N, CA, C and O atoms as CSV, one atom per row, in Angstrom:
chain,resi,resn,atom,element,x,y,z
A,1,MET,N,N,6.747,20.584,-16.250
A,1,MET,CA,C,6.168,20.566,-14.928
A,1,MET,C,C,5.934,19.119,-14.512
A,1,MET,O,O,5.470,18.305,-15.309
A,2,LEU,N,N,6.252,18.808,-13.277
A,2,LEU,CA,C,5.979,17.491,-12.719
A,2,LEU,C,C,4.618,17.510,-12.024
A,2,LEU,O,O,4.247,18.487,-11.373
A,3,ARG,N,N,3.888,16.410,-12.180
A,3,ARG,CA,C,2.613,16.240,-11.484
A,3,ARG,C,C,2.637,14.910,-10.751
A,3,ARG,O,O,3.288,13.962,-11.188
A,4,SER,N,N,1.922,14.846,-9.632
A,4,SER,CA,C,1.893,13.647,-8.799
A,4,SER,C,C,0.709,12.759,-9.192
A,4,SER,O,O,-0.427,13.225,-9.276
A,5,PHE,N,N,0.991,11.473,-9.431
A,5,PHE,CA,C,-0.035,10.500,-9.825
A,5,PHE,C,C,0.122,9.214,-9.024
A,5,PHE,O,O,1.211,8.877,-8.559
A,6,LEU,N,N,-0.988,8.508,-8.876
A,6,LEU,CA,C,-0.943,7.183,-8.275
A,6,LEU,C,C,-0.041,6.297,-9.117
A,6,LEU,O,O,-0.184,6.243,-10.338
A,7,ARG,N,N,0.890,5.601,-8.470
A,7,ARG,CA,C,1.799,4.696,-9.157
A,7,ARG,C,C,1.419,3.245,-8.910
A,7,ARG,O,O,1.452,2.419,-9.822
A,8,ALA,N,N,1.051,2.937,-7.643
A,8,ALA,CA,C,0.678,1.568,-7.290
A,8,ALA,C,C,-0.242,1.615,-6.077
A,8,ALA,O,O,-0.211,2.556,-5.283
A,9,LYS,N,N,-1.065,0.569,-5.955
A,9,LYS,CA,C,-1.983,0.513,-4.825
A,9,LYS,C,C,-2.175,-0.935,-4.397
A,9,LYS,O,O,-2.394,-1.818,-5.227
A,10,LEU,N,N,-2.089,-1.169,-3.081
A,10,LEU,CA,C,-2.464,-2.445,-2.476
A,10,LEU,C,C,-3.834,-2.208,-1.850
A,10,LEU,O,O,-3.949,-1.522,-0.834
A,11,HIS,N,N,-4.864,-2.774,-2.457
A,11,HIS,CA,C,-6.242,-2.479,-2.086
A,11,HIS,C,C,-6.827,-3.583,-1.213
A,11,HIS,O,O,-6.720,-4.765,-1.542
A,12,LEU,N,N,-7.438,-3.200,-0.109
A,12,LEU,CA,C,-8.090,-4.103,0.843
A,12,LEU,C,C,-7.108,-4.940,1.658
A,12,LEU,O,O,-7.433,-6.051,2.077
A,13,ALA,N,N,-5.902,-4.402,1.883
A,13,ALA,CA,C,-4.958,-5.107,2.756
A,13,ALA,C,C,-5.562,-5.209,4.155
A,13,ALA,O,O,-6.227,-4.286,4.624
A,14,LYS,N,N,-5.325,-6.326,4.803
A,14,LYS,CA,C,-5.849,-6.536,6.151
A,14,LYS,C,C,-4.719,-6.349,7.158
A,14,LYS,O,O,-3.666,-6.976,7.042
A,15,VAL,N,N,-4.943,-5.488,8.140
A,15,VAL,CA,C,-3.941,-5.258,9.191
A,15,VAL,C,C,-3.826,-6.528,10.020
A,15,VAL,O,O,-4.810,-7.016,10.575
A,16,THR,N,N,-2.603,-7.058,10.094
A,16,THR,CA,C,-2.374,-8.310,10.816
A,16,THR,C,C,-1.763,-8.096,12.187
A,16,THR,O,O,-1.825,-8.978,13.044
A,17,GLU,N,N,-1.165,-6.913,12.402
A,17,GLU,CA,C,-0.546,-6.641,13.688
A,17,GLU,C,C,-0.360,-5.142,13.873
A,17,GLU,O,O,-0.282,-4.388,12.904
A,18,THR,N,N,-0.290,-4.726,15.125
A,18,THR,CA,C,0.071,-3.356,15.466
A,18,THR,C,C,1.113,-3.415,16.575
A,18,THR,O,O,1.066,-4.286,17.444
A,19,ASN,N,N,2.051,-2.477,16.531
A,19,ASN,CA,C,3.127,-2.453,17.521
A,19,ASN,C,C,3.424,-0.994,17.862
A,19,ASN,O,O,4.220,-0.340,17.188
A,20,LEU,N,N,2.787,-0.499,18.896
A,20,LEU,CA,C,2.923,0.903,19.278
A,20,LEU,C,C,4.363,1.268,19.628
A,20,LEU,O,O,4.806,2.369,19.301
A,21,PHE,N,N,5.097,0.385,20.276
A,21,PHE,CA,C,6.433,0.707,20.756
A,21,PHE,C,C,7.519,0.270,19.779
A,21,PHE,O,O,8.473,-0.417,20.144
A,22,TYR,N,N,7.348,0.687,18.530
A,22,TYR,CA,C,8.314,0.467,17.468
A,22,TYR,C,C,8.629,1.841,16.895
A,22,TYR,O,O,7.851,2.774,17.088
A,23,GLU,N,N,9.733,1.986,16.206
A,23,GLU,CA,C,10.162,3.297,15.718
A,23,GLU,C,C,9.131,3.970,14.810
A,23,GLU,O,O,9.094,5.197,14.725
A,24,GLY,N,N,8.317,3.202,14.150
A,24,GLY,CA,C,7.336,3.771,13.226
A,24,GLY,C,C,7.356,3.056,11.903
A,24,GLY,O,O,8.284,2.299,11.616
A,25,SER,N,N,6.351,3.283,11.097
A,25,SER,CA,C,6.270,2.743,9.747
A,25,SER,C,C,5.153,1.727,9.578
A,25,SER,O,O,4.383,1.460,10.500
A,26,ILE,N,N,5.084,1.172,8.383
A,26,ILE,CA,C,4.199,0.048,8.086
A,26,ILE,C,C,5.068,-1.102,7.607
A,26,ILE,O,O,5.889,-0.932,6.706
A,27,SER,N,N,4.890,-2.264,8.203
A,27,SER,CA,C,5.592,-3.477,7.762
A,27,SER,C,C,4.690,-4.174,6.754
A,27,SER,O,O,3.513,-4.415,7.021
A,28,ILE,N,N,5.255,-4.497,5.589
A,28,ILE,CA,C,4.483,-5.175,4.539
A,28,ILE,C,C,5.301,-6.348,4.014
A,28,ILE,O,O,6.498,-6.221,3.759
A,29,ASP,N,N,4.644,-7.483,3.856
A,29,ASP,CA,C,5.269,-8.685,3.287
A,29,ASP,C,C,6.100,-8.292,2.061
A,29,ASP,O,O,5.609,-7.605,1.166
A,30,THR,N,N,7.342,-8.727,2.030
A,30,THR,CA,C,8.255,-8.420,0.931
A,30,THR,C,C,7.678,-8.806,-0.428
A,30,THR,O,O,7.873,-8.084,-1.406
A,31,GLU,N,N,6.970,-9.933,-0.503
A,31,GLU,CA,C,6.365,-10.325,-1.782
A,31,GLU,C,C,5.379,-9.275,-2.276
A,31,GLU,O,O,5.331,-8.980,-3.471
A,32,LEU,N,N,4.597,-8.711,-1.367
A,32,LEU,CA,C,3.604,-7.713,-1.760
A,32,LEU,C,C,4.243,-6.413,-2.210
A,32,LEU,O,O,3.812,-5.822,-3.200
A,33,ILE,N,N,5.278,-5.955,-1.488
A,33,ILE,CA,C,5.895,-4.698,-1.910
A,33,ILE,C,C,6.641,-4.872,-3.237
A,33,ILE,O,O,6.667,-3.953,-4.057
A,34,GLU,N,N,7.239,-6.029,-3.450
A,34,GLU,CA,C,7.900,-6.268,-4.735
A,34,GLU,C,C,6.871,-6.328,-5.861
A,34,GLU,O,O,7.102,-5.784,-6.941
A,35,LEU,N,N,5.741,-6.984,-5.617
A,35,LEU,CA,C,4.687,-7.083,-6.619
A,35,LEU,C,C,4.176,-5.696,-7.005
A,35,LEU,O,O,3.900,-5.438,-8.177
A,36,ALA,N,N,4.051,-4.806,-6.024
A,36,ALA,CA,C,3.567,-3.451,-6.275
A,36,ALA,C,C,4.662,-2.522,-6.798
A,36,ALA,O,O,4.369,-1.433,-7.291
A,37,GLY,N,N,5.914,-2.947,-6.692
A,37,GLY,CA,C,7.020,-2.078,-7.099
A,37,GLY,C,C,7.329,-0.996,-6.083
A,37,GLY,O,O,7.857,0.058,-6.438
A,38,ILE,N,N,7.004,-1.247,-4.822
A,38,ILE,CA,C,7.293,-0.318,-3.738
A,38,ILE,C,C,8.628,-0.714,-3.112
A,38,ILE,O,O,8.889,-1.897,-2.894
A,39,LEU,N,N,9.456,0.260,-2.829
A,39,LEU,CA,C,10.781,-0.017,-2.265
A,39,LEU,C,C,10.787,0.130,-0.747
A,39,LEU,O,O,9.975,0.869,-0.190
A,40,PRO,N,N,11.704,-0.575,-0.075
A,40,PRO,CA,C,11.858,-0.374,1.367
A,40,PRO,C,C,12.141,1.105,1.663
A,40,PRO,O,O,12.926,1.751,0.969
A,41,TYR,N,N,11.498,1.614,2.684
A,41,TYR,CA,C,11.634,2.981,3.175
A,41,TYR,C,C,10.972,4.020,2.269
A,41,TYR,O,O,11.106,5.222,2.494
A,42,GLU,N,N,10.261,3.550,1.248
A,42,GLU,CA,C,9.504,4.472,0.394
A,42,GLU,C,C,8.294,5.005,1.161
A,42,GLU,O,O,7.672,4.290,1.947
A,43,ARG,N,N,7.982,6.253,0.917
A,43,ARG,CA,C,6.807,6.874,1.537
A,43,ARG,C,C,5.535,6.333,0.884
A,43,ARG,O,O,5.445,6.223,-0.338
A,44,VAL,N,N,4.562,6.000,1.723
A,44,VAL,CA,C,3.255,5.550,1.251
A,44,VAL,C,C,2.168,6.258,2.050
A,44,VAL,O,O,2.406,6.754,3.151
A,45,TRP,N,N,0.991,6.292,1.482
A,45,TRP,CA,C,-0.178,6.855,2.145
A,45,TRP,C,C,-1.127,5.707,2.451
A,45,TRP,O,O,-1.263,4.770,1.664
A,46,ILE,N,N,-1.775,5.790,3.593
A,46,ILE,CA,C,-2.661,4.723,4.062
A,46,ILE,C,C,-4.047,5.317,4.282
A,46,ILE,O,O,-4.188,6.413,4.823
A,47,SER,N,N,-5.062,4.579,3.855
A,47,SER,CA,C,-6.444,4.950,4.126
A,47,SER,C,C,-7.113,3.751,4.786
A,47,SER,O,O,-7.124,2.655,4.226
A,48,ASN,N,N,-7.674,3.960,5.985
A,48,ASN,CA,C,-8.316,2.883,6.724
A,48,ASN,C,C,-9.804,2.861,6.366
A,48,ASN,O,O,-10.523,3.827,6.619
A,49,MET,N,N,-10.255,1.766,5.785
A,49,MET,CA,C,-11.643,1.651,5.362
A,49,MET,C,C,-12.595,1.467,6.535
A,49,MET,O,O,-13.795,1.701,6.391
A,50,ASN,N,N,-12.091,1.054,7.687
A,50,ASN,CA,C,-12.961,0.830,8.845
A,50,ASN,C,C,-13.281,2.108,9.613
A,50,ASN,O,O,-14.386,2.262,10.133
A,51,ASN,N,N,-12.309,3.031,9.686
A,51,ASN,CA,C,-12.552,4.227,10.506
A,51,ASN,C,C,-12.297,5.543,9.782
A,51,ASN,O,O,-12.469,6.608,10.375
A,52,GLY,N,N,-11.891,5.497,8.513
A,52,GLY,CA,C,-11.692,6.713,7.739
A,52,GLY,C,C,-10.366,7.419,7.958
A,52,GLY,O,O,-10.114,8.445,7.326
A,53,GLU,N,N,-9.508,6.904,8.835
A,53,GLU,CA,C,-8.193,7.525,9.066
A,53,GLU,C,C,-7.374,7.522,7.783
A,53,GLU,O,O,-7.407,6.561,7.014
A,54,ARG,N,N,-6.637,8.607,7.560
A,54,ARG,CA,C,-5.708,8.718,6.433
A,54,ARG,C,C,-4.395,9.264,6.978
A,54,ARG,O,O,-4.388,10.235,7.735
A,55,PHE,N,N,-3.283,8.640,6.594
A,55,PHE,CA,C,-1.982,9.076,7.091
A,55,PHE,C,C,-0.901,8.572,6.156
A,55,PHE,O,O,-1.145,7.714,5.308
A,56,ASP,N,N,0.301,9.116,6.322
A,56,ASP,CA,C,1.430,8.636,5.535
A,56,ASP,C,C,2.518,8.144,6.466
A,56,ASP,O,O,2.611,8.552,7.624
A,57,THR,N,N,3.342,7.254,5.925
A,57,THR,CA,C,4.456,6.673,6.664
A,57,THR,C,C,5.423,6.088,5.629
A,57,THR,O,O,5.330,6.401,4.442
A,58,TYR,N,N,6.340,5.249,6.079
A,58,TYR,CA,C,7.274,4.605,5.155
A,58,TYR,C,C,7.207,3.092,5.345
A,58,TYR,O,O,6.747,2.598,6.375
A,59,VAL,N,N,7.675,2.372,4.329
A,59,VAL,CA,C,7.564,0.906,4.289
A,59,VAL,C,C,8.805,0.241,4.852
A,59,VAL,O,O,9.934,0.623,4.543
A,60,ILE,N,N,8.571,-0.761,5.684
A,60,ILE,CA,C,9.628,-1.673,6.131
A,60,ILE,C,C,9.242,-3.063,5.633
A,60,ILE,O,O,8.112,-3.499,5.852
A,61,PRO,N,N,10.159,-3.769,4.967
A,61,PRO,CA,C,9.818,-5.110,4.484
A,61,PRO,C,C,9.615,-6.090,5.630
A,61,PRO,O,O,10.434,-6.178,6.545
A,62,ALA,N,N,8.516,-6.821,5.564
A,62,ALA,CA,C,8.249,-7.918,6.506
A,62,ALA,C,C,8.710,-9.213,5.830
A,62,ALA,O,O,8.914,-9.232,4.616
A,63,PRO,N,N,8.875,-10.279,6.588
A,63,PRO,CA,C,9.359,-11.526,5.997
A,63,PRO,C,C,8.540,-11.971,4.776
A,63,PRO,O,O,7.311,-11.900,4.761
A,64,ARG,N,N,9.268,-12.427,3.764
A,64,ARG,CA,C,8.666,-12.902,2.512
A,64,ARG,C,C,7.678,-14.029,2.794
A,64,ARG,O,O,7.999,-15.000,3.479
A,65,GLY,N,N,6.475,-13.881,2.255
A,65,GLY,CA,C,5.466,-14.907,2.385
A,65,GLY,C,C,4.688,-14.878,3.693
A,65,GLY,O,O,3.812,-15.714,3.913
A,66,SER,N,N,5.002,-13.924,4.560
A,66,SER,CA,C,4.359,-13.861,5.882
A,66,SER,C,C,2.944,-13.303,5.832
A,66,SER,O,O,2.151,-13.549,6.741
A,67,LYS,N,N,2.616,-12.555,4.782
A,67,LYS,CA,C,1.320,-11.861,4.617
A,67,LYS,C,C,1.111,-10.792,5.687
A,67,LYS,O,O,-0.018,-10.362,5.923
A,68,ILE,N,N,2.192,-10.365,6.332
A,68,ILE,CA,C,2.111,-9.333,7.359
A,68,ILE,C,C,1.837,-7.966,6.737
A,68,ILE,O,O,2.464,-7.570,5.754
A,69,VAL,N,N,0.893,-7.267,7.334
A,69,VAL,CA,C,0.669,-5.848,7.103
A,69,VAL,C,C,0.516,-5.279,8.509
A,69,VAL,O,O,-0.549,-5.375,9.118
A,70,GLY,N,N,1.596,-4.685,9.015
A,70,GLY,CA,C,1.609,-4.241,10.402
A,70,GLY,C,C,1.855,-2.758,10.537
A,70,GLY,O,O,2.742,-2.203,9.888
A,71,LEU,N,N,1.066,-2.115,11.382
A,71,LEU,CA,C,1.258,-0.695,11.659
A,71,LEU,C,C,2.079,-0.547,12.925
A,71,LEU,O,O,1.796,-1.177,13.945
A,72,ASN,N,N,3.095,0.292,12.846
A,72,ASN,CA,C,4.059,0.440,13.925
A,72,ASN,C,C,4.132,1.871,14.418
A,72,ASN,O,O,3.795,2.808,13.694
A,73,GLY,N,N,4.578,2.033,15.665
A,73,GLY,CA,C,4.714,3.363,16.236
A,73,GLY,C,C,3.358,4.040,16.327
A,73,GLY,O,O,2.339,3.365,16.475
A,74,PRO,N,N,3.330,5.372,16.241
A,74,PRO,CA,C,2.069,6.088,16.369
A,74,PRO,C,C,1.004,5.633,15.357
A,74,PRO,O,O,-0.190,5.724,15.642
A,75,ALA,N,N,1.418,5.151,14.197
A,75,ALA,CA,C,0.450,4.666,13.200
A,75,ALA,C,C,-0.374,3.496,13.737
A,75,ALA,O,O,-1.474,3.234,13.250
A,76,ALA,N,N,0.151,2.803,14.727
A,76,ALA,CA,C,-0.576,1.672,15.322
A,76,ALA,C,C,-1.886,2.118,15.960
A,76,ALA,O,O,-2.793,1.308,16.148
A,77,LYS,N,N,-1.989,3.400,16.291
A,77,LYS,CA,C,-3.230,3.924,16.876
A,77,LYS,C,C,-4.269,4.266,15.809
A,77,LYS,O,O,-5.406,4.603,16.139
A,78,LYS,N,N,-3.892,4.181,14.545
A,78,LYS,CA,C,-4.789,4.543,13.453
A,78,LYS,C,C,-5.606,3.365,12.937
A,78,LYS,O,O,-6.469,3.538,12.076
A,79,ALA,N,N,-5.336,2.159,13.461
A,79,ALA,CA,C,-6.054,0.966,12.989
A,79,ALA,C,C,-6.005,-0.116,14.053
A,79,ALA,O,O,-5.219,-0.060,14.999
A,80,GLN,N,N,-6.864,-1.090,13.868
A,80,GLN,CA,C,-6.870,-2.273,14.719
A,80,GLN,C,C,-6.601,-3.488,13.851
A,80,GLN,O,O,-6.849,-3.466,12.645
A,81,VAL,N,N,-6.098,-4.541,14.461
A,81,VAL,CA,C,-5.922,-5.800,13.737
A,81,VAL,C,C,-7.273,-6.181,13.139
A,81,VAL,O,O,-8.300,-6.154,13.817
A,82,GLY,N,N,-7.251,-6.534,11.869
A,82,GLY,CA,C,-8.467,-6.906,11.161
A,82,GLY,C,C,-9.026,-5.794,10.285
A,82,GLY,O,O,-9.821,-6.061,9.384
A,83,ASP,N,N,-8.620,-4.538,10.539
A,83,ASP,CA,C,-9.084,-3.442,9.689
A,83,ASP,C,C,-8.579,-3.640,8.264
A,83,ASP,O,O,-7.495,-4.180,8.045
A,84,ARG,N,N,-9.375,-3.200,7.309
A,84,ARG,CA,C,-8.973,-3.235,5.903
A,84,ARG,C,C,-8.469,-1.853,5.522
A,84,ARG,O,O,-9.131,-0.848,5.783
A,85,ILE,N,N,-7.295,-1.808,4.905
A,85,ILE,CA,C,-6.672,-0.545,4.522
A,85,ILE,C,C,-6.313,-0.557,3.042
A,85,ILE,O,O,-6.254,-1.606,2.400
A,86,VAL,N,N,-6.077,0.638,2.527
A,86,VAL,CA,C,-5.573,0.802,1.166
A,86,VAL,C,C,-4.222,1.498,1.296
A,86,VAL,O,O,-4.094,2.500,2.000
A,87,ILE,N,N,-3.219,0.959,0.611
A,87,ILE,CA,C,-1.861,1.486,0.659
A,87,ILE,C,C,-1.553,2.079,-0.719
A,87,ILE,O,O,-1.560,1.366,-1.723
A,88,PHE,N,N,-1.282,3.389,-0.760
A,88,PHE,CA,C,-1.059,4.105,-2.018
A,88,PHE,C,C,0.399,4.511,-2.148
A,88,PHE,O,O,1.014,4.971,-1.185
A,89,SER,N,N,0.948,4.338,-3.341
A,89,SER,CA,C,2.276,4.851,-3.666
A,89,SER,C,C,2.113,5.812,-4.841
A,89,SER,O,O,1.489,5.474,-5.847
A,90,TYR,N,N,2.675,7.002,-4.707
A,90,TYR,CA,C,2.557,8.020,-5.746
A,90,TYR,C,C,3.918,8.276,-6.381
A,90,TYR,O,O,4.956,7.988,-5.784
A,91,GLY,N,N,3.906,8.807,-7.569
A,91,GLY,CA,C,5.133,9.176,-8.255
A,91,GLY,C,C,4.904,10.422,-9.082
A,91,GLY,O,O,3.764,10.790,-9.364
A,92,TYR,N,N,5.983,11.069,-9.470
A,92,TYR,CA,C,5.898,12.287,-10.267
A,92,TYR,C,C,6.129,11.956,-11.731
A,92,TYR,O,O,7.035,11.198,-12.079
A,93,LEU,N,N,5.295,12.537,-12.580
A,93,LEU,CA,C,5.391,12.317,-14.020
A,93,LEU,C,C,5.588,13.640,-14.747
A,93,LEU,O,O,5.080,14.683,-14.336
A,94,MET,N,N,6.332,13.564,-15.829
A,94,MET,CA,C,6.436,14.696,-16.742
A,94,MET,C,C,5.170,14.707,-17.598
A,94,MET,O,O,4.514,13.676,-17.754
A,95,GLU,N,N,4.831,15.856,-18.146
A,95,GLU,CA,C,3.610,15.996,-18.956
A,95,GLU,C,C,3.535,14.942,-20.060
A,95,GLU,O,O,2.461,14.394,-20.313
A,96,ASN,N,N,4.657,14.649,-20.721
A,96,ASN,CA,C,4.641,13.685,-21.831
A,96,ASN,C,C,4.457,12.242,-21.367
A,96,ASN,O,O,4.151,11.379,-22.190
A,97,GLU,N,N,4.634,11.949,-20.064
A,97,GLU,CA,C,4.447,10.599,-19.529
A,97,GLU,C,C,2.999,10.324,-19.111
A,97,GLU,O,O,2.593,9.169,-18.982
A,98,ILE,N,N,2.235,11.379,-18.904
A,98,ILE,CA,C,0.888,11.236,-18.354
A,98,ILE,C,C,-0.049,10.414,-19.240
A,98,ILE,O,O,-0.729,9.530,-18.720
A,99,PRO,N,N,-0.120,10.660,-20.552
A,99,PRO,CA,C,-1.111,9.921,-21.367
A,99,PRO,C,C,-0.955,8.401,-21.334
A,99,PRO,O,O,-1.948,7.685,-21.465
A,100,SER,N,N,0.250,7.901,-21.165
A,100,SER,CA,C,0.454,6.452,-21.190
A,100,SER,C,C,0.546,5.829,-19.793
A,100,SER,O,O,0.700,4.615,-19.664
A,101,HIS,N,N,0.452,6.654,-18.755
A,101,HIS,CA,C,0.605,6.147,-17.390
A,101,HIS,C,C,-0.600,5.322,-16.958
A,101,HIS,O,O,-1.745,5.739,-17.130
A,102,LYS,N,N,-0.331,4.151,-16.398
A,102,LYS,CA,C,-1.369,3.279,-15.841
A,102,LYS,C,C,-0.860,2.763,-14.494
A,102,LYS,O,O,0.116,2.014,-14.459
A,103,PRO,N,N,-1.491,3.143,-13.397
A,103,PRO,CA,C,-1.042,2.648,-12.094
A,103,PRO,C,C,-1.303,1.153,-11.951
A,103,PRO,O,O,-2.242,0.617,-12.540
A,104,LYS,N,N,-0.469,0.493,-11.169
A,104,LYS,CA,C,-0.633,-0.937,-10.894
A,104,LYS,C,C,-1.514,-1.089,-9.655
A,104,LYS,O,O,-1.171,-0.613,-8.573
A,105,ILE,N,N,-2.643,-1.752,-9.830
A,105,ILE,CA,C,-3.608,-1.942,-8.749
A,105,ILE,C,C,-3.613,-3.424,-8.375
A,105,ILE,O,O,-3.807,-4.286,-9.232
A,106,ILE,N,N,-3.400,-3.712,-7.098
A,106,ILE,CA,C,-3.379,-5.091,-6.610
A,106,ILE,C,C,-4.484,-5.231,-5.566
A,106,ILE,O,O,-4.456,-4.580,-4.522
A,107,ILE,N,N,-5.447,-6.085,-5.864
A,107,ILE,CA,C,-6.545,-6.347,-4.944
A,107,ILE,C,C,-6.162,-7.551,-4.090
A,107,ILE,O,O,-5.739,-8.584,-4.609
A,108,LEU,N,N,-6.315,-7.405,-2.769
A,108,LEU,CA,C,-5.950,-8.477,-1.843
A,108,LEU,C,C,-7.199,-9.094,-1.220
A,108,LEU,O,O,-8.218,-8.426,-1.046
A,109,ASP,N,N,-7.102,-10.376,-0.888
A,109,ASP,CA,C,-8.204,-11.043,-0.188
A,109,ASP,C,C,-8.041,-10.860,1.315
A,109,ASP,O,O,-7.151,-10.133,1.757
A,110,GLU,N,N,-8.885,-11.509,2.099
A,110,GLU,CA,C,-8.876,-11.346,3.551
A,110,GLU,C,C,-7.627,-11.911,4.219
A,110,GLU,O,O,-7.406,-11.685,5.409
A,111,ASN,N,N,-6.797,-12.656,3.453
A,111,ASN,CA,C,-5.543,-13.188,3.980
A,111,ASN,C,C,-4.319,-12.514,3.359
A,111,ASN,O,O,-3.200,-13.019,3.458
A,112,ASN,N,N,-4.546,-11.378,2.723
A,112,ASN,CA,C,-3.494,-10.593,2.059
A,112,ASN,C,C,-2.834,-11.324,0.894
A,112,ASN,O,O,-1.654,-11.121,0.605
A,113,ASN,N,N,-3.609,-12.173,0.232
A,113,ASN,CA,C,-3.157,-12.802,-1.008
A,113,ASN,C,C,-3.652,-11.977,-2.182
A,113,ASN,O,O,-4.806,-11.550,-2.180
A,114,PRO,N,N,-2.813,-11.739,-3.190
A,114,PRO,CA,C,-3.291,-11.017,-4.371
A,114,PRO,C,C,-4.320,-11.858,-5.124
A,114,PRO,O,O,-4.068,-13.022,-5.436
A,115,VAL,N,N,-5.465,-11.275,-5.412
A,115,VAL,CA,C,-6.507,-11.991,-6.157
A,115,VAL,C,C,-6.770,-11.361,-7.513
A,115,VAL,O,O,-7.369,-11.994,-8.382
A,116,ASN,N,N,-6.329,-10.121,-7.706
A,116,ASN,CA,C,-6.488,-9.463,-9.001
A,116,ASN,C,C,-5.422,-8.386,-9.125
A,116,ASN,O,O,-5.160,-7.640,-8.181
A,117,ILE,N,N,-4.818,-8.315,-10.289
A,117,ILE,CA,C,-3.825,-7.289,-10.580
A,117,ILE,C,C,-4.194,-6.687,-11.928
A,117,ILE,O,O,-4.388,-7.405,-12.909
A,118,TYR,N,N,-4.289,-5.367,-11.967
A,118,TYR,CA,C,-4.560,-4.716,-13.244
A,118,TYR,C,C,-3.882,-3.360,-13.273
A,118,TYR,O,O,-3.385,-2.866,-12.262
A,119,PHE,N,N,-3.876,-2.778,-14.452
A,119,PHE,CA,C,-3.248,-1.484,-14.663
A,119,PHE,C,C,-4.318,-0.488,-15.086
A,119,PHE,O,O,-5.100,-0.766,-15.995
A,120,GLY,N,N,-4.357,0.662,-14.437
A,120,GLY,CA,C,-5.375,1.662,-14.752
A,120,GLY,C,C,-6.682,1.304,-14.111
A,120,GLY,O,O,-6.716,0.734,-13.020
A,121,SER,N,N,-7.765,1.637,-14.787
A,121,SER,CA,C,-9.089,1.357,-14.239
A,121,SER,C,C,-9.484,-0.094,-14.526
A,121,SER,O,O,-8.877,-0.749,-15.373
A,122,VAL,N,N,-10.486,-0.585,-13.828
A,122,VAL,CA,C,-10.971,-1.948,-14.018
A,122,VAL,C,C,-11.352,-2.175,-15.477
A,122,VAL,O,O,-11.147,-3.262,-16.017
A,123,ASN,N,N,-11.906,-1.143,-16.111
A,123,ASN,CA,C,-12.332,-1.253,-17.502
A,123,ASN,C,C,-11.167,-1.356,-18.477
A,123,ASN,O,O,-11.352,-1.703,-19.643
A,124,GLU,N,N,-9.966,-1.051,-17.992
A,124,GLU,CA,C,-8.771,-1.098,-18.835
A,124,GLU,C,C,-7.881,-2.279,-18.466
A,124,GLU,O,O,-6.683,-2.246,-18.747
A,125,SER,N,N,-8.432,-3.325,-17.844
A,125,SER,CA,C,-7.633,-4.464,-17.365
A,125,SER,C,C,-6.777,-5.050,-18.468
A,125,SER,O,O,-7.146,-5.067,-19.642
A,126,LYS,N,N,-5.613,-5.533,-18.040
A,126,LYS,CA,C,-4.716,-6.239,-18.971
A,126,LYS,C,C,-4.561,-7.659,-18.495
A,126,LYS,O,O,-3.850,-8.445,-19.121
């Protein structure tokens, strides 16, 4: 049986732009998605810490080093520039993979720079 588990998380990302009249998605700096192991067009879930909105969309790479985290299309109505969001990527695991699974957690500062990276819970930092 396959079960769904958190695979990676970009925590406290700051929304840098919104663009209502775009096809849709979330634009994320290529460096950040590579660091998290998220692929272009991969489905992600978003939780807005400022207003409680939760939604899913797909990732579009933003220019490398730009620190862009932009909500596009209808998702642009779910946040404002400056809101802090959490971006979750999930994956399916077989039962035998579960005991050793540790999600990659990336904590970002107010400028979308990674300030801490760990696997699993804070108490299990590597």
